[in-house]
Residue, then its C-alpha position, 0 to 999 in steps of 0.5 A: m757563542s761560537g755555535k760549537a757544542r762542548r763535549g762532556n766530562g770523560e769524553g776526551s778530545v777529538y782533533q785533526d792534525k796537519n796530515r789530516v789524521w784524526h785523533a781521539k784522546l782519553t784520560v784513563g787515570r794517573y800514574r803513581n807520580g801524578k802524571p795523567r795516563y792517556k789512551e789515543f786512537k788514530g784514523k783517517r775518518k772522524a767517525d771511525v776514531i769516535a767509534r773506536r773511542d766509544a767502544y773502548q769506553k764501553e768496555y773499559g770505562d769503569l776499570h780505569h777509575a778503579l785502578d786510579r783509586e788503587c794508585q792513590a791508596 
């Protein structure tokens, strides 16, 4: 194995682009047409982006799953 730890389900992805800006992306549900709905956070430091992502998940974590179920009904 490469030694990298994998993120768990629901943690999204964290990456750095070519301009050295960090991005954290979460899937927060689906639109009525089935396309995934994303929430993205950007910042200069990885720790800041992860902190914003975690704060968002703590505040809105279960809300999006409930909205997702309503769209499917």
